[in-house]
N, C-alpha and C positions, 0 to 999 in steps of 0.2 A: 439444460438443468439440474440436477442432481440434490437428492436429500436423503433424508433419515428413512430405514423403516422400522416399523414397528417391533421389538422383540423383546418377547416373555421370559419372567425369570421361572425355569423349571420346579426352582425350589417353592414358591408363594403363586406363581402366573402374571404378577407383578410386571408391568411395562420399565424395560427396564435401558438407561442410558449410558455414554462413552462419559468417563470422568478423567477430566485435564490432567488431575492434580494426582489420579494412582495409576494412567493411562492405561486404563480397565475399566472392563463393561460393570457397572450395580447396580444393583434393585435398591430402592427408594428406600421398599416398604422392609424389606428382608434383612437387607445391609451385604446381601452374597455378592461379591466378587468372581469376575469369571476372563482369564485372559483371552484380549483378544484369538486367537490359532482354537481355540477351544468356539468360538462362535464362525469360522470360515465356512461350514457346513451351511450355514443358513445361507453363502451366500452361492455353493454353490446347489446349494436343492434351489434355492430361484433360477434359478443359471437365464538511382536514380537520375542522372544525366548519364556518368560514363562507367555507374560502379555496376556488375555484375555480382546481384542477389538474387541467388536463389535457391527456394526453397520444398523441401518435400513433406506437405500441411500430413501427411496421412498420423494425426493424431488420434487417443480414444480409438475407440473398438466401439461397434454393434449390442445394447445390451441385449442380453440372455431367453430366451424364450420365458416365462413369469418370474422375472429375475426382478421389474419394477412393478410386478404386484405388491399393495398397499402403499404406493407414492403415489400420490396429486397432483397435481397442478395450480398452483394458484395466480390469480393475478390480481394486478393492482388498481383499480379507477383510478386511480389521482394521478401515478405518477407510471404507469402502464408496467410497470417490474412485475417482473415474473420468477415466483420463488419453489419451493417442493417444500411437502409435507406429509406426513402420512396421513394414512386413510380415517381415522381418526378427529382430524382437527379440519370439524365444523365451519371454527371463524376464527380470524387471527390478527393481527395488520400487519404493516411492508415496515420489514427492517427502515424499507432507505428513506421513507418517508414518512412513518407510525401512523397514514389512515389505512381503514379497512381493507380487506383483501379476502375476496370469494373463492370458490372451487371452483375452476374450470373443466377439470375431467381427467384422466388420467394421462402419465407423462406417458411421450412420444416424441420423434423426431428428434431423437439428444440424442449425443452420445457418450457411453460411458468413462469415467476419467481412468488414465493412465494413476497414477498413484494421487497421494494425499496426503499433505502435513499434517497431521490431530490438533486439536488444542492442548495446547500444557497450562496454558491460564485458565483460570476459571470466571464468572459473573465479581464476585468479589474482586478478583483485583485491577479488576478490569474499573467500578465504582473507584478502585484507589488510584486509580492510574489517572482518573478524569477532575480526582481531588487534587491529586497532584500536578495534573497542568492547569486547576485556578489558581495553584498558591502563591501569591506575589503577584500575583494580576492585579496593582491595585485599583486600573482603570475598566473592570470587570465591572459593573453592578454589581451590587449585594445580590437581590434576589435571584440572579443567575447564577449566583452560587450557591442558594438554598439546592439543598439535595433531593427535597421537597418536590422542584418544579420540574426536577426528569425526569423525563419518561425512561420505559421501559428498553434497558440493552440488551440485547441480541448479541446473540453469537452464529453467523453468517460465514457457511462457505463459499468464497468467492472465488470464480474461475477463473482460470490464467494458462496461457497458450507459455511452454518454457522452451525458448529455441535452443536450439547447438547447433558451432555451427566453427569451420576454420579461418579465417581468416587472412589474406595476401594483402601487405596495404602498402602504397605511397606517399607521402606525405612530403609538402609542402611548407616550413616555415618561415617568417619573417619574424627577426630577433632587431635587437636593439643593444647595443652597449652605452652606458653612461662616463665618463670623467669629470666632476669638477675638481675647481681649485681655486685660491684666489688668489690676488696680488695686493698692492696698501690703497687702488683706485677698484678692482674691478672683482666683481667674480663671474668667474666662466663655467662652465657647460658646452659638452663637444659632446656628441650623438652619432655614435658609429652604428651604420645599421648593413646585416648581413643576409646571407639568406643558406638555410639551412634546410636539406633533407636527412630522412627518416625511409627507410623500406623495413618489411621485414614478414614473418608470417607470425598472429598471433590467434590462438583460439579461446574462443566460448560457450560454457555453459549454462545453462537455464536458463537466460534470458530473458524474465519475466515480462508478458503482455497480457493484462489484465483481459478478460472477455464477457465484460458486462459492462451496458454507456450506462449501467444506474452509478455505475460507481466511475467518482474521478479519473480521470488519471495520474494526476499530480496530486490525490490525496493517496491511489493508493502506492507508486514511488516514493512516497515518504514515510512510509508506516517499513519502506524496506531495509537490511534485506531478508530473506528466511532464511532459516541452514534446511537445504537440501537434502544432508546428508543423515535427517530425519524423517526424509519421505518413506514412502510406506506404498506397496502395491493396495489398489483401494478394495476396500473392502467396504458395501451400506451401512455395518455399524460404525464405521466411526461417525456417522453423519448424525446418529441416535443419541434427541435431547437438542437437535443443534438444528435451522434451516440452512441450505443451501441455496445460491444463484445461478438459476439457467444462465444458462450463457444464448447471448444474444448477436455476439460476433464469432464470429468462425478465425479458424486460423489462418484461411488466406486473406482473409482483411484484418489479419494482424499486419498481416508481415512490411506493409510499411513502417509503421511505429517498433518494429522489430528492425529493420534497418536502422533506422535513424539512432538506438540507440545503441546498434555493433556501431556504427559508424562513430557518431561522439565519443564512446570509453575508448577506439582505439586511435586516434585522433590524440586524447588524453593521456593515453598509456607510452604512446611514441613521443609527446613534449612531452611524457615526464625524464626522459634521455635527454632533455635538449637543453644543460646546462650550461650555469654561470651563464648568462645573460639576464640582461632590466625587465626586457619583456621577450616575449613570447607571444606571434599570435600566426595561429594556420592561415595561408592564400590557400591552399587548394589540397585535395586526394582521392586518388582514387583506391579503394576497394573492391576488392575481389572472392566473393563467399565460397565457399566448395564444402561436402557433406553439412551441407546444411538440413536438420529438419527439425522435430518438432514434437513437445508431449502435450496432454492436456493434465492438468492439475489441480487438485482445490490446498488454496491455500486457508486456516484461518483465521476470519477479522471479527474484534467488538466491535457492533455499531451505534453508536446512539444521536441518535434525531430527535433533534425538544427544540417547541418554538417562542418567540420574545419580542415581542413587540411590533412581532407582527411576521418576524421575519424563523427561519428552519434554517438549524445550524447544524451542525452534522460531526463529532466525531469518530474516529477509529485508531483501535491498538491493534497491534499483532498481536494473535492467538498466540504466540510462538513465545516471541521475547520481549512485548510487554510495549513494544515501543509506538509514542503515544501523540497521532495531530490531531488536528483544527481546528479553525476560527472561532473570535472572540468578540461577545459584543462591547461595545465602549460605553461605558459610563459618559452623556456628553457634557454632562455637571460633574464630573472626576474630572474629566480632562481637562476643560478648559480651568480651576483649579490649579490643574498642574503648570498647562500653560503661564498664568499666570505667576505662577509661585519660580518657573524658571529664570523669565523673564524681570521679576523682580532680583532674583539674584544675580541675572548677566548684568544688569543697573551698579548693584550696589560694584560687581566688580571693576566694571565700564571707569565708575566711579572714584571707587581707591586706586586704579589707574591711572586715572589721568591724571590726581590731588599730585601722586606720586611722582611723576613728567614733569605737573608745575616747579615740586620742590627739588627738582633733579637743575631745573632751569632749560628742560627740554622742548617747555610750549611758554 
């Protein structure tokens, strides 16, 4: 896991941080702005069955001597989450569960990321995203919508393994085509069944698999996609002012999930070429990968963890695009009223239909 290195402002000596709006480093004390290239010297100074799916997973690189100076590893005694902060952080709270974390010591045993996508959206945008996510949700308890009830929102760089590969696929689909007609006595449906084969090559780039067990895979997949064209070579300066999660799932351990995503995407891509049928179902597929390789990247995520009625709720927002996801609690009283109202409306409609049928002499 990697995170922020503290940088001092050359003008006033205050701690400077990355401003996602300006895409520059900025001193909050004297408002001086710095281009990222200007600070590069900081880093320089710190110096399954039949499928054949093999990967080269030499992602990331070792930290150079002195490059992790000022970085400290922290661990949450509640959920076991491990994050990185600077050496001046004496105490903080876990961005995953909100409980206190304690300093464990110097960062060690972790790879340095290859690339990072910097935060483009700030905390204000994350709060606005949450309010938009809550708006119109009539079954959400009112107290849950109270902004004063929200815990602190934190920007976290989440570790991802990005897989590139070329795939040769042979896929077989079962398809059907329906023909419906009627005569004066009956309605007819004819179902014709077909076996369709597709084969070819398809390339994949930057297939993401999050490298943290603390981050639910479905949650991270829900805030995709990220625009990789905005990825830059990793510099610790980008992490200033944010947390960074330390990966606890290696590239090798992520291969199975990468295989699943590549296989599913390949099947869907070829299925999109099977047209003119009413149903298309994958019957079998064989996929062979070549030129497989991985990169280690950090992706920006705004996390909100809040508790209500003894339960914890986690929300996530893509720190680059603003896509917002998260489960919401349900007000049982409001849900009961809504269900009762729906039942009443259905009863009224049913009563009206029955009366109409009686009037027409059908019943």
